[in-house]
N, C-alpha and C positions, 0 to 999 in steps of 0.2 A: 374887593380891595385888600382884604386881609389874607388872601391865599398866597402862598409862596409858589411861584411858577418856576417850573424847571426849564431852563434854556434848552433849546434844541441842540443836539450834538450830531456830529457826523456818524454815519454807520461805518463800522470797521470793515475794511476790505477783506481782511484775513479773519475767517470765523474762529470761534473759541476752540472748536474741536481740532482745527488745524494747528493752532497755537499749542494746544496740549500734546499733539503728535510730535511737533518739532521739539518741544521741551523734553519729551521722552527720548527722542532720537539723540539729542545733545547729551543727555545723561548716560545713555547706553554706549554710544560710540566713543572710543578713546581718541581717534585721530581728529575728529571734528570736521569743520568745513574749512576750505582754503580762503574763501571770500564770501561776502554777502550775496554776490551773484550766484555762487554755488548753492546757497540756501534758497535763493529765488528759483533756480532750476529744479532743485529737489522738491520744493512745494509744487511746482508745475507738473513735473514728471510723475511723482509719487502720489500726490493728493489731488492733483487737478485744480489747484487754486492759483489763479492768475493774479499777481500783485506786482505793483511797481517796486522798483529797487528801494526808494525812500521808505516805503511802508514796511518792507522786509527788514531794512536797517533799523528803523525805529523799534519794531517789535522785538527783534533779536537782541539789540544792544541795550535797550532801556527797560523793556517789560520782562524779558527773560534773563537779563544781566549776563549775557554771554558775549565773548569776544572771539576773534579768529584764533585758531590754534596753530598758525604757522608763524615762525619767527621771521623777523625782518631780514632781508638779504644783507649779508656782510660784504664788505669791500674786498675785492680780490687781492689788493695790495697787502692786506693784513697777514701777518705771519701767524700761523696756527699754533706754533710752539710758544710764541710770546703770549698769546691769549690764554693758553692753558697754564703757563707759569703764572700769569697775573691772577687767574682764578684761584690757584693754589695759595698764593701768598695773601690774597685779600680776604 
């Protein structure tokens, strides 16, 4: 009765060595990934680790503290000159 029991937890789908390899890839590569689906494809093609999108998102976003490196698309109606002028004055 006095023993502290450890509750059972789920086994991670992505092993620690794959997480370390992804962290190294994110540090070395300047352009990063365009989407979490691209990270999922890289894990599958390069390391042979099959994982669901949600698991890849959780690991990349929260454990590795990484975000996508592609800017959000801009509206085509915006004038480029106005945006540049605004950046210079602000």
